[in-house]
Residue, then its C-alpha position, 0 to 999 in steps of 0.5 A: m519493456e520490463q514485464i508488469l505481473s498481475r496481482q496474482q503474479a506479484s503476489e505469490a513471486v514475493h510471499d514468502h520472501g517476507w514480503r507483501f503486493l499492496l495497491g501496485t507496490l511490493r511492500t515489507s519491515v525488518p525491525v531494528g534497534s537504532l535507526a545507525q542499523a535502520i540506514g545501515l541497511a537502507a543502505g546495503a539495500i542499495a547497494v542491492c539493487g544497484n542502478s535500479a534501486d534510483r527507480h525502484l526502492r523506497v525507504d522509510a527507516r526509523p530507529e524501531r522499524l526500516v520500510l522497504t517499498l519497490q514499485s517501477l515508477d515508470h510502469a506506477a505497478v510490480t514488474e519482474r525486476d521488482v520481484e528479482l530485487a525483492r528477492r535480491i534484499s532478503t536474501a542480503i538481509n537474512e545473510t546476517g544473521l540476526l536480522t529478518t523481511e517480515p510483513d509484521i502479520g501476528t508479530e509484537a509489531p505496533r501493524s503489519v505493511q499497510v498502504l491508506e486511502i482516500a476516498i471521496d466520493a463526486l458527482s463530477i469526479a472532473e470538476i473536483r479533482p484538480f482542486w484535491k490536485a492543487v489544494l495538496g501539492y498532488a500529481d498525477e501518477a506515472g501512467a494515470e493522467g487522466p481528468t478521472d485517475a486518482l492522484v499520489d503525493p509527489v515525495g511520498q508522504g502522504p496518501a494516497v487519494w482517489f475518487q469514486q462516481m456517485d450516481r445521485a445525491r446523498p447528502q445523509r452519506n460521507r462523502i470520503h472515508f478511508d480504504v486500508c489496503v493490507p496483506h490478504d493474509e491479515a484482512p481477517r485480523r484486522i476486521e476483527a479487532a475494528l469490529a471488536a472496538g466498537g465498528r460494524l460491517v457494512s458489506a461483504t459483498h465484496a470481499p475479499a476486494f475488500w469489507v466496508l466497516a463501520d463505526a459507530e455514528g457511520n462514518e465508513a472504513c474499507v479494508t481492502t487486498w489485492q484478492g478478487r480483482d483479476d479477471 
């Protein structure tokens, strides 16, 4: 069985190779000059992964950017194998001399690598979860098939949906919010930008796991990281 890594272990293992740990995945991006170049690099990454590609690697190829994601699909988590593959991919790309794997932090990239989730507050999660699973065409994540577990897009295009237990009805509070998971070293920059754009800090009680922000009308979003979640 593949050894599943803790958040701390996964983050530290790939940090210096241009990857970041985000919500049970390793992610990096590579700036490219064309879609053909992106596809070529993706093919190279697949070759480096060998037989492990189908169960570990996902690629998003665009004319300006190639995003690579590693996760054991059998465990919905980062394993030692994923770390090994991340290092192999980075070495292969860096050896081109022109390209490098980067999390796009502090660069001219449009934004850093990130993962978007939608959080739904509910009094009875087990009652509403089947509706969201059906209407979105979503599925259970490997190893998380319970009546209150998160839902994921089986083709990996949409954000995950997770459910937050409410203890009482709160009709004056928004019941759906976005969780934006960013690299731990990107979070301060993202929060600063949101505040400068008219937002406000609602709570930093659980930082660095997450900060609660809101727009001028009180609609909330959380900026989250992996930190502060391991025992």
